[in-house]
C-alpha positions in Angstrom: -204.5 -31.2 -102.6 -204.6 -29.3 -99.2 -202.1 -30.5 -96.7 -199.6 -31.5 -99.3 -196.6 -29.7 -100.7 -193.8 -32.1 -101.6 -194.6 -33.9 -104.9 -191.5 -36.1 -105.1 -192.3 -37.3 -101.4 -196.0 -37.8 -102.2 -195.0 -39.9 -105.2 -192.9 -42.3 -102.9 -195.6 -42.5 -100.4 -198.8 -42.8 -102.4 -198.2 -41.7 -106.0 -196.9 -45.0 -107.1 -200.2 -46.5 -106.1 -202.4 -43.9 -107.7 -200.7 -44.7 -110.9 -201.8 -48.3 -110.6 -205.3 -47.2 -109.5 -205.7 -44.8 -112.4 -206.0 -47.6 -115.1 -209.0 -49.5 -113.6 -210.5 -46.2 -112.6 -210.4 -45.1 -116.3 -212.2 -48.3 -117.2 -214.8 -47.9 -114.4 -215.4 -44.2 -115.6 -215.8 -45.4 -119.2 -213.2 -43.0 -120.6 -212.9 -43.2 -124.3 -210.5 -41.8 -126.9 -211.2 -38.5 -128.5 -212.8 -37.1 -125.4 -212.2 -33.9 -123.3 -211.7 -34.9 -119.8 -211.2 -32.9 -116.5 -209.0 -34.3 -113.7 -210.0 -32.6 -110.5 -207.5 -32.6 -107.8 -204.9 -33.9 -110.2 -202.0 -33.9 -107.8 -198.8 -35.1 -109.4 -200.8 -35.8 -112.6 -201.0 -39.7 -112.5 -204.5 -39.9 -113.7 -204.4 -37.2 -116.4 -201.0 -38.5 -117.7 -202.3 -42.0 -117.7 -205.3 -41.1 -119.8 -203.0 -39.2 -122.3 -200.7 -42.1 -122.6 -203.4 -44.6 -123.2 -205.8 -42.6 -125.4 -204.0 -41.0 -128.3 -206.7 -38.4 -129.2 -207.8 -37.6 -125.6 -207.4 -34.0 -124.3 -207.0 -33.7 -120.5 -207.1 -30.7 -118.3 -205.8 -31.1 -114.7 -206.5 -28.7 -111.8 -205.0 -28.8 -108.3 -204.7 -26.2 -105.5 -201.1 -27.0 -104.9 -198.7 -25.0 -107.0 -195.8 -27.3 -106.5 -197.9 -30.3 -107.7 -199.0 -28.4 -110.7 -195.5 -27.5 -111.7 -194.4 -31.2 -111.2 -197.3 -32.5 -113.3 -196.6 -30.1 -116.1 -193.0 -31.0 -116.2 -194.1 -34.6 -116.8 -196.8 -33.9 -119.4 -196.4 -35.1 -123.0 -197.0 -32.2 -125.3 -200.2 -30.3 -125.1 -202.7 -33.1 -124.7 -202.5 -33.0 -120.7 -202.0 -29.6 -119.2 -202.3 -28.7 -115.5 -203.3 -25.4 -113.8 -203.8 -24.1 -110.3 -207.4 -24.0 -109.2 -210.1 -24.8 -106.7 -212.4 -27.9 -107.0 -215.0 -25.8 -105.4 -215.0 -23.2 -108.0 -213.8 -24.8 -111.3 -212.5 -22.1 -113.7 -214.3 -23.7 -116.7 -217.5 -23.0 -118.6 -220.6 -25.1 -118.1 -220.7 -28.4 -120.2 -217.1 -28.1 -121.2 -216.1 -31.7 -120.8 -217.2 -35.2 -121.8 -216.1 -36.6 -118.3 -215.1 -34.9 -115.1 -213.0 -37.3 -112.8 -211.6 -37.0 -109.3 -209.2 -39.6 -108.0 -208.1 -39.7 -104.4 -209.0 -36.0 -103.7 -212.5 -35.2 -102.7 -212.0 -36.2 -99.1 -209.5 -33.3 -98.8 -212.0 -30.7 -100.2 -213.7 -28.7 -97.5 -217.0 -28.4 -99.3 -217.4 -31.7 -101.1 -221.1 -31.0 -102.1 -219.9 -27.9 -103.9 -217.2 -29.7 -105.6 -219.6 -32.5 -106.8 -222.0 -29.8 -108.1 -219.1 -28.1 -109.9 -218.1 -31.4 -111.6 -221.6 -32.0 -112.8 -221.8 -28.4 -114.0 -218.7 -28.6 -116.2 -219.7 -31.9 -117.6 -221.7 -32.1 -120.8 -225.4 -33.4 -120.8 -225.1 -37.1 -121.2 -221.5 -37.0 -120.0 -220.1 -38.7 -116.9 -218.7 -37.6 -113.6 -216.7 -40.2 -111.7 -214.6 -40.2 -108.5 -212.8 -42.7 -106.2 -211.0 -42.8 -102.9 -209.3 -45.4 -100.8 -211.2 -47.4 -98.4 -209.7 -46.3 -95.2 -212.2 -48.2 -93.1 -210.0 -51.3 -93.6 -209.6 -52.2 -97.4 -206.5 -49.9 -97.9 -204.2 -52.3 -96.0 -201.1 -50.1 -95.9 -203.0 -47.5 -94.0 -204.6 -50.1 -91.8 -201.4 -51.7 -90.8 -199.8 -48.2 -90.1 -202.5 -47.0 -88.0 -202.9 -50.2 -86.0 -199.2 -49.8 -85.1 -199.4 -46.1 -84.4 -202.5 -46.3 -82.1 -200.8 -49.2 -80.1 -198.0 -46.6 -79.5 -200.1 -43.5 -79.1 -203.8 -44.4 -78.4 -204.7 -40.7 -78.0 -204.2 -40.4 -81.8 -207.5 -42.2 -82.5 -209.1 -38.9 -84.0 -206.2 -38.8 -86.5 -207.0 -42.3 -87.8 -207.6 -42.4 -91.6 -211.0 -44.1 -91.0 -212.3 -40.6 -90.0 -211.5 -39.1 -93.3 -214.6 -38.1 -95.1 -215.7 -40.4 -97.9 -213.6 -43.3 -96.6 -216.4 -45.9 -96.5 -219.1 -47.7 -98.5 -221.8 -45.7 -99.9 -220.5 -42.3 -99.2 -219.3 -41.3 -102.7 -222.6 -42.5 -104.1 -224.6 -40.4 -101.6 -222.6 -37.3 -102.6 -223.3 -38.0 -106.4 -227.0 -38.4 -105.8 -226.9 -35.1 -103.8 -225.4 -33.3 -106.8 -228.3 -34.3 -109.0 -226.4 -36.9 -111.1 -228.4 -39.8 -112.4 -227.6 -43.6 -113.0 -225.3 -43.5 -110.0 -223.3 -46.7 -109.8 -220.8 -47.4 -106.9 -218.1 -50.0 -107.3 -214.8 -51.4 -105.8 -211.4 -51.2 -107.4 -208.6 -53.1 -105.8 -204.9 -52.9 -106.8 -201.7 -54.8 -105.5 -199.3 -52.8 -103.5 -196.0 -54.6 -103.8 -192.9 -53.8 -101.6 -189.4 -54.8 -101.9 -189.1 -55.0 -98.0 -190.0 -53.1 -94.9 -188.0 -49.9 -95.7 -189.8 -49.7 -99.1 -193.1 -49.0 -97.1 -191.6 -47.2 -94.0 -189.0 -44.8 -95.4 -191.4 -42.6 -97.4 -193.4 -41.9 -94.2 -190.4 -40.2 -92.8 -190.2 -37.5 -95.4 -193.3 -35.4 -94.1 -194.9 -35.3 -97.5 -198.5 -36.2 -96.3 -200.7 -35.2 -93.2 -200.2 -38.7 -91.9 -196.4 -38.5 -92.1 -196.2 -35.1 -90.6 -198.3 -36.5 -87.7 -195.7 -39.3 -87.4 -192.8 -37.1 -87.3 -194.3 -35.0 -84.5 -194.1 -38.1 -82.2 -190.5 -37.8 -81.6 -187.7 -40.3 -82.1 -188.5 -42.8 -79.4 -192.1 -43.3 -80.5 -191.4 -43.2 -84.2 -189.0 -46.2 -83.5 -191.7 -47.9 -81.6 -194.3 -47.5 -84.3 -191.6 -48.8 -86.9 -191.0 -51.9 -84.7 -194.8 -52.7 -84.3 -195.4 -52.1 -88.1 -192.5 -54.4 -89.1 -193.9 -57.2 -86.9 -197.3 -56.7 -88.4 -196.1 -56.7 -91.9 -193.4 -59.4 -91.7 -195.0 -61.6 -89.0 -191.8 -61.7 -87.0 -189.9 -63.2 -89.9 -187.0 -61.9 -91.9 -187.3 -58.8 -94.0 -188.2 -59.3 -97.6 -190.8 -58.5 -100.4 -194.5 -58.5 -99.5 -197.7 -57.5 -101.0 -200.7 -55.8 -99.7 -204.1 -54.8 -101.2 -205.2 -51.3 -101.8 -209.1 -51.1 -102.2 -210.9 -48.0 -103.3 -214.6 -47.0 -103.5 -215.5 -45.6 -106.9 -218.6 -43.9 -108.1 -220.0 -42.6 -111.6 -223.0 -40.8 -112.6 -224.6 -39.2 -115.6 -225.5 -35.5 -116.1 -228.9 -35.6 -117.7 -229.7 -31.8 -118.0 
């Protein structure tokens, strides 16, 4: 995924939640055992590896632009049923109609030409097969992001253009529109929600300080005083002024699926 280069850091910020999202996303996409499946923008491999673990006879190919993520995912892969390679979602290195399903989890908003990526996913899907995607609802339903940006903008109001709500495909209907534009049929949009559970404030906050995502790199650019101010506001928002301790947030994602007819 463009803008990412530290797979271990990504796992601590977001990867642990993408692992939880992967299971209901598989259900939404209709994944079945024995299928050949493509994971576009595979990142650290959480979706592809989840499919391989759950479906004994599935074969999964993962593709991502970031070589560090591909190496990390391959190091985690069980045997040959899930393998990863470097490649571009806008020019998938696979023949037409190669896969029963083409899936993209939490990645299409980072692709410069999303229309081309959607068309490529349709191209490599067999007639009658399914293409599906999902992305966090950054308009408010991904509560971790909402709390972070509320605190950040209170400290640095000029950062409004950086807010995650401006990320492409962040809101209702946007994935479905993309799928229809790619010529997919029977397009269905849905919502997937997962619990984000934290042992305490540092469990959420410390990963932001590793610079593993575009948001965390923006945070580190604020300087020490403003970083501390963001931390203080975020802690108050999450803990309500009470003592530190475990808490739970909701992570909501928009999902879409469609069928390739021809």
